Backbone as numpy.savetxt, mean C-alpha at the origin, in Angstrom:
# Nx Ny Nz CAx CAy CAz Cx Cy Cz
43.24 9.29 -125.42 44.25 8.78 -124.95 44.13 8.23 -123.63
44.82 7.03 -123.42 44.57 6.74 -122.17 45.71 6.76 -121.31
45.44 7.19 -120.15 46.69 7.41 -119.17 46.65 6.19 -118.26
48.26 6.18 -117.93 48.73 4.79 -117.24 47.95 4.76 -116.11
47.30 3.68 -115.65 46.48 3.47 -114.20 44.92 3.41 -114.52
44.69 3.90 -115.58 43.33 3.93 -116.14 42.94 2.74 -117.10
41.88 1.89 -117.03 41.64 1.05 -117.95 40.60 1.78 -119.26
40.43 0.77 -120.08 39.84 1.40 -120.85 38.43 1.45 -120.96
37.54 0.53 -120.03 36.43 0.40 -119.55 36.33 1.46 -118.35
34.72 1.82 -118.85 34.33 2.64 -117.88 34.23 1.82 -116.20
34.29 2.68 -115.08 34.50 2.15 -114.13 32.88 1.77 -113.62
32.68 0.52 -113.11 31.37 0.14 -112.32 31.02 0.81 -111.04
30.14 1.67 -111.03 29.63 2.46 -109.88 29.43 1.52 -108.55
28.63 0.55 -109.03 28.17 -0.31 -107.91 29.50 -0.99 -107.37
30.36 -1.40 -107.87 31.70 -1.99 -107.55 32.30 -1.01 -106.37
32.14 0.08 -107.17 32.91 1.18 -106.25 32.24 1.59 -104.97
31.03 1.42 -105.04 30.25 1.46 -103.74 30.74 0.39 -102.94
30.62 -0.63 -103.53 30.84 -1.76 -102.30 32.22 -1.69 -101.68
33.14 -1.15 -102.53 34.58 -1.08 -102.14 34.49 -0.46 -100.83
33.67 0.86 -100.80 33.72 1.68 -99.76 33.24 1.38 -98.52
32.31 0.22 -98.34 31.74 -0.28 -97.17 32.38 -1.07 -96.53
32.85 -1.35 -95.49 33.93 -2.47 -94.67 33.19 -3.74 -94.95
33.99 -4.82 -95.14 33.39 -5.82 -95.11 32.39 -6.56 -94.40
32.77 -6.25 -92.82 32.17 -6.83 -91.82 30.67 -6.11 -91.75
30.61 -5.09 -92.31 29.14 -4.30 -92.04 28.42 -4.76 -93.69
29.26 -5.25 -94.42 28.51 -5.51 -95.80 27.75 -6.93 -95.45
28.59 -8.14 -94.54 27.82 -9.27 -94.54 26.83 -9.37 -93.23
26.83 -7.95 -92.54 25.81 -8.48 -91.41 24.37 -8.00 -91.76
23.39 -8.79 -91.69 22.06 -8.53 -92.09 21.48 -7.39 -91.35
20.47 -6.51 -91.85 19.99 -5.36 -90.84 19.43 -5.80 -89.67
19.65 -5.04 -88.41 19.25 -5.41 -87.31 17.66 -4.92 -87.29
16.98 -5.44 -86.00 15.81 -4.77 -85.68 15.86 -3.52 -85.39
14.74 -2.74 -85.43 14.95 -1.41 -84.90 15.03 -1.28 -83.32
16.28 -0.64 -83.01 16.42 -0.69 -81.45 15.49 0.89 -80.92
15.35 0.26 -79.52 14.63 1.43 -78.48 15.53 2.32 -78.24
14.85 3.62 -78.18 15.80 4.66 -77.84 16.11 4.58 -76.30
17.39 5.02 -75.87 17.72 4.94 -74.70 17.19 5.87 -73.86
16.70 7.05 -74.10 16.43 8.07 -73.01 14.97 7.52 -72.60
13.98 6.95 -73.32 12.70 6.43 -72.54 13.00 5.52 -71.72
14.05 4.74 -71.79 14.19 3.50 -71.08 14.63 4.13 -69.68
15.72 5.37 -69.65 16.20 5.73 -68.53 14.98 6.43 -67.65
14.12 7.11 -68.51 13.13 8.01 -67.73 12.33 7.04 -67.02
12.04 5.82 -67.57 11.06 4.92 -67.01 11.85 4.10 -65.65
13.08 3.87 -65.85 13.78 3.18 -64.67 13.69 4.34 -63.58
14.24 5.80 -64.22 14.06 6.52 -62.83 12.77 7.12 -62.18
11.94 6.78 -63.24 10.43 6.64 -62.30 10.14 5.86 -61.15
10.30 4.78 -61.80 10.12 3.86 -60.94 11.09 3.68 -59.69
12.33 3.96 -59.35 13.25 4.08 -58.60 12.81 5.24 -57.79
12.42 6.43 -58.16 12.03 7.58 -57.46 10.80 7.32 -57.00
9.60 6.65 -57.22 8.52 6.18 -56.68 8.81 5.43 -55.35
9.74 4.42 -55.55 10.21 3.68 -54.53 10.74 4.27 -53.14
11.78 5.25 -53.86 12.36 6.26 -52.67 11.44 6.93 -52.02
10.11 7.43 -52.83 9.12 8.13 -52.07 8.13 7.56 -51.18
8.34 6.13 -51.29 7.20 5.23 -50.74 8.06 5.22 -49.49
9.54 4.91 -49.56 10.33 4.31 -48.49 10.35 5.66 -47.25
10.75 6.77 -48.02 10.72 7.87 -46.97 9.44 8.31 -46.50
8.35 8.11 -47.33 7.09 8.60 -46.44 6.76 7.62 -45.21
7.21 6.30 -45.27 6.59 5.45 -44.12 7.50 5.88 -43.12
8.95 6.07 -43.57 9.77 6.28 -42.44 9.30 7.50 -41.54
8.85 8.47 -42.51 8.56 9.80 -41.60 7.25 9.47 -40.81
6.17 8.65 -41.28 5.36 8.28 -40.58 5.53 7.59 -39.17
6.59 6.63 -39.37 6.86 5.93 -38.07 7.41 6.89 -36.99
8.06 7.73 -37.50 8.76 8.53 -36.53 8.12 9.38 -35.84
7.17 10.16 -36.78 6.31 11.10 -36.28 5.01 10.63 -35.61
4.24 9.38 -35.87 3.37 9.08 -35.27 3.40 8.80 -33.78
2.17 9.15 -33.00 2.33 9.00 -31.63 2.52 7.48 -31.05
3.41 7.32 -30.07 3.59 6.11 -29.46 2.76 5.91 -28.36
2.24 4.67 -28.23 1.60 4.11 -27.01 2.43 3.78 -25.70
2.31 4.92 -24.61 3.16 4.59 -23.61 2.19 4.47 -22.27
3.06 4.27 -21.16 2.19 3.99 -20.24 1.27 5.35 -19.59
2.05 6.57 -20.22 1.05 7.47 -19.99 -0.02 7.83 -20.82
0.15 7.27 -22.14 -0.96 7.45 -22.85 -2.06 6.60 -22.82
-1.68 5.28 -22.14 -2.83 4.47 -21.97 -4.17 4.99 -21.37
-5.13 4.53 -21.49 -6.34 5.18 -20.97 -6.85 4.63 -19.67
-7.18 5.52 -18.68 -7.09 5.05 -17.51 -8.49 4.86 -16.97
-8.86 4.20 -16.01 -10.22 3.95 -15.56 -11.17 5.18 -15.19
-12.42 4.81 -15.62 -13.22 6.23 -15.59 -13.92 5.90 -14.09
-13.61 4.83 -13.36 -14.16 4.54 -12.00 -13.75 5.83 -10.86
-14.43 6.20 -10.24 -13.85 7.09 -9.04 -13.48 6.42 -7.73
-13.61 5.24 -7.63 -13.55 4.64 -6.31 -12.26 4.09 -6.36
-11.62 4.73 -5.07 -10.18 4.69 -5.00 -9.68 3.24 -4.90
-8.67 3.01 -5.10 -7.96 1.53 -5.30 -7.86 1.17 -3.44
-8.24 -0.26 -3.23 -7.92 -0.70 -2.15 -6.70 -0.54 -1.33
-6.61 -0.02 -0.18 -5.27 -0.07 0.86 -5.54 -0.51 1.91
-4.29 -1.04 2.29 -4.24 -1.61 3.87 -5.25 -1.20 4.84
-5.14 0.21 4.91 -5.79 0.85 5.84 -7.57 0.48 5.44
-7.73 1.02 4.26 -9.42 0.65 4.08 -9.84 -0.86 3.94
-8.87 -1.75 3.51 -9.21 -3.09 3.72 -9.16 -3.73 5.12
-8.67 -3.00 6.02 -8.72 -3.65 7.26 -9.92 -3.03 8.10
-10.82 -4.02 8.07 -12.27 -3.99 8.63 -12.29 -3.68 9.92
-11.37 -3.85 10.73 -11.14 -3.47 12.23 -10.89 -2.03 12.27
-9.93 -1.66 11.76 -9.38 -0.19 11.88 -10.24 0.67 11.31
-10.63 0.16 10.13 -11.63 1.15 9.28 -12.94 1.78 10.28
-13.40 1.04 11.26 -14.34 1.25 12.15 -13.93 2.62 12.96
-12.65 2.82 13.28 -12.12 3.91 13.96 -12.15 5.29 13.48
-12.81 6.36 14.24 -12.55 7.65 14.09 -12.05 8.40 14.65
-10.58 8.43 14.67 -9.98 9.29 15.85 -10.46 10.57 16.24
-11.46 11.41 15.55 -12.02 12.35 15.84 -13.10 12.17 16.62
-13.44 10.97 16.99 -14.66 10.83 17.84 -14.19 10.53 19.14
-14.46 11.78 20.01 -13.69 11.41 21.39 -15.01 11.85 22.44
-15.10 11.07 23.30 -16.07 11.73 24.37 -15.49 11.67 25.79
-15.41 13.04 26.33 -14.81 13.15 27.73 -13.27 12.90 27.70
-12.51 12.85 26.45 -11.44 12.36 26.54 -11.01 11.33 25.92
-12.04 10.27 25.88 -11.67 8.85 25.79 -12.08 8.71 23.98
-11.22 7.82 23.39 -11.37 7.34 22.00 -12.20 6.42 21.65
-12.96 6.25 20.44 -13.84 5.25 20.24 -13.00 4.08 19.59
-13.68 2.73 20.16 -12.95 1.76 19.49 -13.93 0.53 19.11
-13.35 -0.47 18.37 -14.56 -1.30 18.03 -14.47 -2.61 18.99
-15.60 -3.38 18.89 -15.59 -4.53 19.77 -14.94 -5.48 19.12
-14.17 -6.46 19.81 -13.39 -7.40 19.06 -14.54 -8.63 19.03
-14.49 -9.19 17.84 -15.22 -10.68 17.60 -15.11 -11.56 18.76
-16.22 -12.30 19.23 -16.22 -13.24 20.18 -15.50 -14.49 19.61
-15.09 -14.51 18.31 -14.28 -15.67 18.15 -12.71 -15.76 18.04
-12.50 -14.44 18.17 -11.04 -14.06 18.40 -10.45 -13.94 19.82
-11.29 -14.45 20.87 -11.25 -14.29 22.12 -10.93 -15.39 22.72
-9.63 -15.36 23.70 -9.35 -16.69 24.35 -9.03 -16.36 25.79
-9.27 -17.22 26.79 -9.15 -17.27 28.21 -7.70 -16.91 28.76
-7.76 -16.12 29.50 -6.25 -15.90 30.07 -6.53 -16.14 31.87
-7.58 -16.36 32.25 -7.83 -16.71 33.60 -8.17 -18.19 33.70
-8.06 -18.72 34.82 -8.35 -20.31 34.99 -9.88 -20.42 34.92
-10.68 -19.32 35.22 -12.39 -19.84 35.25 -12.80 -19.28 33.67
-12.04 -18.74 33.02 -12.32 -18.77 31.61 -12.99 -17.43 31.45
-13.38 -16.54 32.57 -14.07 -15.53 32.38 -13.53 -14.01 31.98
-12.01 -14.11 31.97 -11.20 -13.12 31.60 -10.47 -13.29 30.38
-10.88 -12.58 29.28 -10.60 -13.09 27.89 -9.92 -11.95 27.14
-8.77 -12.24 26.07 -8.29 -11.41 25.41 -8.25 -11.69 23.94
-7.84 -11.00 22.84 -7.75 -11.78 21.87 -6.37 -12.62 21.64
-6.35 -13.27 20.87 -5.57 -14.60 20.92 -3.92 -14.25 21.00
-3.46 -13.36 20.07 -2.35 -12.57 19.95 -1.97 -12.24 21.21
-2.33 -11.32 21.93 -2.52 -10.60 23.23 -2.37 -11.57 24.40
-3.31 -12.71 24.08 -3.40 -13.59 25.50 -2.25 -14.49 25.56
-1.64 -14.87 24.42 -0.42 -15.65 24.45 0.53 -14.77 24.90
0.79 -13.62 24.39 2.06 -13.06 25.29 1.86 -12.70 26.64
0.34 -12.34 26.76 0.36 -12.18 28.36 0.56 -13.30 29.26
0.10 -14.66 28.89 0.24 -15.84 29.77 1.89 -16.00 29.58
2.55 -15.63 28.50 4.04 -15.76 28.79 4.66 -14.64 29.48
4.21 -13.70 29.67 4.49 -12.50 30.54 4.42 -13.19 32.02
3.20 -13.60 32.41 3.11 -13.98 33.60 3.92 -15.15 33.97
4.10 -16.04 33.09 4.89 -17.06 33.56 6.54 -16.62 33.80
6.68 -15.61 32.95 8.12 -14.98 33.33 8.17 -14.19 34.61
7.14 -13.54 34.89 7.56 -12.79 36.26 7.15 -13.78 37.37
6.27 -14.84 37.21 6.63 -16.14 38.10 7.88 -16.21 38.30
8.68 -16.82 37.48 9.99 -17.27 37.56 10.79 -16.15 38.45
10.39 -14.74 38.30 11.19 -13.91 39.06 10.48 -13.84 40.56
9.50 -14.44 40.90 9.18 -14.19 42.38 8.07 -13.36 42.39
7.13 -12.90 40.95 6.38 -11.62 41.07 5.09 -12.15 40.55
4.00 -11.97 41.40 2.57 -12.50 40.95 1.65 -11.33 40.33
1.46 -11.85 38.87 0.79 -10.78 37.89 -0.76 -11.38 37.91
-1.62 -10.65 38.25 -2.86 -11.07 38.37 -4.06 -10.35 37.28
-4.50 -11.21 36.57 -5.51 -10.18 35.44 -6.90 -9.84 36.09
-6.98 -8.70 36.34 -8.48 -8.27 37.09 -9.40 -8.15 36.01
-9.28 -7.46 34.72 -10.13 -7.28 34.02 -9.62 -7.15 32.59
-10.43 -7.66 31.68 -9.80 -7.68 30.39 -10.80 -7.39 29.25
-11.29 -8.03 28.38 -12.45 -7.94 27.33 -13.66 -7.49 28.26
-14.24 -6.44 27.59 -15.75 -6.14 28.15 -16.44 -5.43 26.84
-17.68 -6.08 26.62 -18.47 -5.62 25.69 -18.88 -4.34 25.55
-19.37 -3.89 24.55 -20.01 -2.36 24.52 -21.14 -2.50 25.58
-21.80 -3.67 25.48 -23.31 -3.78 26.42 -22.60 -3.64 28.00
-21.71 -4.36 27.98 -21.22 -4.35 29.42 -20.71 -3.21 30.15
-20.04 -2.32 29.00 -19.53 -1.08 29.46 -20.83 -0.17 29.78
-21.83 -0.13 28.87 -22.88 0.59 28.83 -23.61 0.47 30.34
-23.71 -0.66 30.86 -24.36 -1.28 31.97 -23.39 -0.46 33.34
-22.10 -0.44 32.89 -21.13 -0.14 33.88 -20.74 1.31 33.92
-21.08 1.92 32.97 -21.13 3.29 32.76 -22.57 4.03 33.52
-23.50 3.77 32.59 -24.93 4.31 32.97 -25.63 3.85 34.36
-25.71 2.36 34.49 -26.65 2.07 35.48 -25.76 2.27 36.94
-24.49 1.99 36.95 -23.54 2.48 37.97 -23.53 3.89 38.58
-23.49 4.83 37.51 -23.23 6.06 37.55 -24.69 6.73 38.17
-25.97 6.26 37.61 -27.33 6.58 38.55 -27.08 6.08 39.83
-26.82 4.78 40.09 -26.76 4.41 41.53 -25.99 5.34 42.32
-24.73 6.01 41.91 -23.97 6.65 42.71 -24.11 8.05 42.25
-25.14 8.57 41.87 -25.39 9.90 41.48 -24.50 10.59 41.14
-23.82 10.12 39.88 -22.84 10.80 39.05 -23.22 11.36 37.71
-22.32 12.62 37.63 -22.62 13.01 36.36 -21.99 12.43 35.24
-22.05 12.53 34.09 -21.41 11.77 32.70 -19.77 12.25 33.00
-19.36 13.55 33.39 -18.12 13.75 33.48 -17.58 13.08 34.82
-18.23 12.91 35.82 -17.83 12.37 37.02 -17.63 10.93 36.87
-18.62 10.28 36.19 -18.45 8.94 35.81 -17.45 8.65 34.94
-17.20 9.67 34.09 -15.78 9.20 32.90 -14.59 9.22 33.56
-14.66 9.94 34.98 -13.14 9.69 35.59 -13.05 8.37 35.87
-14.14 7.40 36.14 -13.94 6.17 36.48 -14.05 5.05 35.43
-14.63 5.60 34.80 -14.96 4.36 33.58 -15.18 5.18 32.13
-14.88 4.38 31.02 -15.06 5.21 30.01 -16.41 4.89 29.30
-17.04 5.91 28.56 -18.29 5.53 28.04 -18.42 4.47 27.31
-19.75 3.71 26.90 -19.66 2.93 26.10 -19.33 3.12 24.48
-18.46 2.19 24.20 -17.98 2.44 22.62 -16.55 3.21 22.79
-16.11 3.63 23.78 -14.98 4.39 23.90 -14.05 3.77 24.88
-14.07 2.37 25.34 -13.24 1.88 26.22 -12.14 1.07 25.45
-10.78 0.95 25.90 -9.97 0.00 25.49 -10.32 -1.62 25.63
-10.87 -1.65 26.42 -11.38 -3.21 26.61 -12.37 -3.62 25.75
-12.90 -3.00 25.09 -13.63 -3.06 24.03 -12.81 -3.99 22.73
-11.67 -3.67 22.71 -10.73 -4.10 21.72 -10.27 -5.51 21.76
-10.11 -6.23 23.39 -9.32 -7.27 23.45 -8.13 -7.40 23.42
-7.49 -5.93 23.62 -5.85 -5.88 23.90 -5.89 -5.32 25.01
-6.37 -4.63 25.69 -6.14 -4.13 27.08 -6.57 -5.05 28.55
-5.78 -4.72 29.54 -5.91 -5.79 30.50 -5.60 -5.02 31.76
-6.42 -4.91 32.92 -6.07 -4.69 33.98 -5.49 -5.61 34.94
-4.23 -5.06 35.43 -3.40 -6.09 36.18 -3.04 -5.64 37.65
-2.92 -6.67 38.54 -3.02 -6.36 40.02 -1.65 -7.21 40.46
-1.27 -6.82 41.76 -0.12 -7.62 42.37 -0.99 -8.72 43.38
-0.74 -9.99 42.74 -1.50 -11.16 43.85 -1.04 -11.14 45.29
0.35 -10.56 45.61 0.63 -10.36 46.73 0.16 -9.10 47.46
-0.46 -8.10 46.90 -0.86 -7.21 47.55 -2.20 -6.74 46.75
-3.59 -7.27 47.01 -4.78 -7.32 46.16 -5.25 -5.75 46.69
-5.01 -5.04 47.89 -5.43 -3.94 48.17 -5.18 -2.95 47.08
-3.93 -3.01 46.40 -3.64 -2.14 45.66 -4.22 -2.14 44.18
-5.22 -3.08 43.93 -5.89 -3.34 42.85 -6.62 -1.99 42.17
-6.72 -1.59 41.00 -7.11 -0.58 40.52 -6.89 0.72 41.38
-5.87 0.76 42.04 -5.25 2.10 42.72 -4.21 2.70 42.26
-3.79 3.99 42.33 -2.81 4.66 41.84 -1.39 4.05 42.59
-1.86 3.75 43.99 -0.42 3.13 44.49 -0.16 1.79 44.23
-0.37 1.42 43.25 -0.33 0.08 42.55 1.30 0.19 42.30
1.61 1.60 41.88 2.91 1.73 41.10 4.14 1.64 42.36
3.73 1.11 43.51 4.63 0.87 44.53 4.73 -0.67 44.72
4.10 -1.27 44.01 4.16 -2.67 44.07 5.24 -3.59 43.45
5.73 -4.77 43.76 6.62 -5.61 42.93 6.26 -5.73 41.25
4.88 -5.94 41.58 4.32 -6.37 39.75 4.50 -5.13 39.01
4.27 -3.75 39.56 4.19 -2.67 38.67 5.79 -2.50 38.51
6.70 -2.76 39.39 8.14 -2.56 39.06 8.54 -3.66 37.96
8.07 -4.69 38.03 8.52 -5.54 36.95 8.12 -5.59 35.77
6.82 -4.99 35.53 6.17 -4.84 34.63 6.86 -3.36 33.74
7.21 -2.78 34.47 8.06 -1.37 33.83 9.39 -1.74 33.52
9.99 -2.79 33.96 11.41 -3.19 33.50 11.11 -4.35 32.29
10.13 -4.89 32.49 9.83 -6.27 31.34 8.85 -6.28 30.66
7.58 -5.46 30.34 6.53 -5.44 29.67 6.82 -5.18 28.29
7.82 -4.65 28.02 7.83 -4.27 26.61 8.36 -5.56 25.93
9.32 -6.22 26.25 9.45 -7.53 25.85 8.81 -8.50 25.24
7.52 -8.30 25.93 6.00 -9.07 25.46 5.04 -8.08 24.79
5.44 -7.03 24.21 4.73 -5.98 23.47 3.42 -5.29 24.40
3.82 -5.18 25.63 2.71 -4.57 26.52 3.15 -3.22 26.79
2.32 -2.04 27.00 2.85 -0.92 27.52 1.73 -0.35 28.35
2.14 0.35 29.37 1.02 1.12 29.99 -0.15 2.08 29.09
-1.21 2.11 29.21 -1.87 2.74 28.26 -2.24 4.29 28.70
-2.12 4.57 30.16 -2.40 6.10 30.46 -1.44 6.45 31.77
0.13 6.43 31.17 1.09 7.15 32.05 0.59 8.44 32.31
1.32 9.24 33.36 1.31 10.42 33.86 1.46 11.47 32.42
0.67 12.28 32.68 0.74 13.51 31.59 0.60 12.85 30.22
-0.27 11.75 29.92 -0.58 11.22 28.60 -1.35 12.20 27.79
-1.02 12.25 26.28 -1.59 12.78 25.28 -3.07 12.79 25.48
-3.94 11.84 25.91 -5.23 11.96 25.93 -5.77 12.72 26.96
-4.79 13.10 28.03 -5.51 13.75 29.15 -6.28 12.97 29.95
-6.11 11.31 29.91 -6.81 10.39 30.92 -5.82 10.48 32.38
-6.45 10.31 33.22 -6.00 10.15 34.60 -4.86 8.96 34.48
-3.98 8.91 35.21 -2.90 8.19 35.50 -3.54 6.84 36.01
-3.30 5.80 35.47 -3.80 4.51 35.71 -2.37 3.45 35.61
-1.73 3.13 36.64 -0.66 2.38 36.33 -0.77 0.84 36.59
-2.28 0.35 36.72 -2.68 -0.92 36.49 -3.18 -1.32 35.06
-3.27 -0.18 34.23 -4.01 -0.36 33.04 -2.84 -0.77 31.98
-2.72 -1.97 31.31 -2.06 -2.41 30.29 -2.44 -2.66 28.92
-1.73 -2.09 27.72 -2.37 -2.72 26.41 -1.27 -3.61 25.53
-1.64 -4.62 24.78 -0.94 -5.17 23.83 -0.83 -4.31 22.45
0.50 -4.24 22.17 0.57 -3.41 20.91 1.65 -4.24 20.03
1.52 -5.54 19.90 2.36 -6.32 19.20 2.10 -6.81 17.99
0.97 -6.33 17.22 0.71 -6.53 15.97 0.12 -5.00 15.36
0.21 -5.22 13.93 -0.10 -3.98 13.26 -1.67 -3.31 13.58
-2.63 -4.41 13.72 -3.98 -3.68 14.14 -3.98 -2.95 15.65
-3.15 -3.55 16.57 -3.43 -3.04 17.99 -2.44 -1.75 17.79
-1.49 -1.80 17.01 -0.40 -0.49 17.08 -1.36 0.67 16.47
-1.55 0.44 15.25 -2.48 1.46 14.65 -3.79 1.96 15.61
-4.36 0.90 16.27 -5.64 1.51 16.84 -5.39 2.37 18.02
-4.22 1.92 18.90 -4.14 2.70 20.26 -3.12 3.90 19.88
-2.33 4.20 18.54 -1.51 5.18 18.60 -2.17 6.46 17.86
-3.37 6.22 17.76 -4.23 7.42 16.86 -4.36 8.48 18.06
-4.04 8.18 19.42 -4.10 9.03 20.35 -2.95 10.22 20.24
-1.85 9.80 19.58 -0.85 10.78 19.63 -1.17 11.67 18.73
-2.41 11.84 18.03 -2.69 13.16 17.21 -3.56 13.94 18.20
-4.04 13.62 19.42 -5.00 14.38 20.09 -4.47 15.34 21.04
-5.22 16.35 21.16 -4.52 17.27 22.42 -4.93 16.97 23.76
-4.48 16.97 24.88 -4.66 16.68 25.81 -6.17 17.26 26.17
-7.24 16.54 27.33 -8.35 17.17 27.46 -8.11 17.95 28.73
-8.83 19.11 28.91 -8.54 19.76 30.41 -8.63 19.23 31.37
-9.60 18.20 31.56 -10.00 17.54 32.57 -9.50 16.04 32.52
-8.52 15.46 33.46 -8.13 14.01 33.36 -9.29 13.33 33.23
-9.40 12.21 32.79 -10.30 11.11 32.98 -9.83 9.64 33.30
-10.42 8.74 33.20 -10.03 7.44 33.74 -10.95 6.45 33.03
-9.95 5.51 32.85 -10.93 4.06 31.91 -10.29 2.76 32.55
-11.08 2.47 33.92 -10.27 1.28 34.57 -10.92 0.21 33.56
């Protein structure tokens, strides 16, 4: 006996199976096999990790590697010192302020090419810079009614040798006695071309004498010589211990002359005053 809702025919099993699968899936052809998700993720993660490791390693190398700075630059192996104004100056490098004889400093001889005349006969000469200032000083003194006369200026070492030894022998003087009147050769300021002995044209009897300091010429020099870069070489109680010479003046108007003469400041006075006419 058939119950209501059932047909008399047996059910088709294939149709029942088809009715259980949604139509959308039944009509879609089978897709190609898909690659698993986990291998792809691992591959991408490995690449990213490698890149990050490379970046970090590069950064650490850059930060920690030694930098080339001025202090790390290689230095010259040469032991020769760099040139300085002192060592490059050929005139001043010839001077050794420890080389003194009877209280007198050693001085270089001025080149003949640097000397110019300060007298009408051309025999009295000084270095150009000193000569120009000396002549200007003479003119200024003349305008004030004072006569400045150059007695002696540049003397070569050879001339000083004759003056020191030959005259000393003629006068039967010992070196110490002779040094009271004239510097040993190589130790006279006159070698430099910067020194000059000055007299008063109105009172020639005072030439190279201590009483020159009573003349108008000396008084004018005391008041005005500094304006022309001249100073007395050997005032009373000078550092070198050289005897008082009011007639002996020197030019200190450039770096060479200033350095040359002021080496005397480091010397102690000699026990016996000397003289360098």
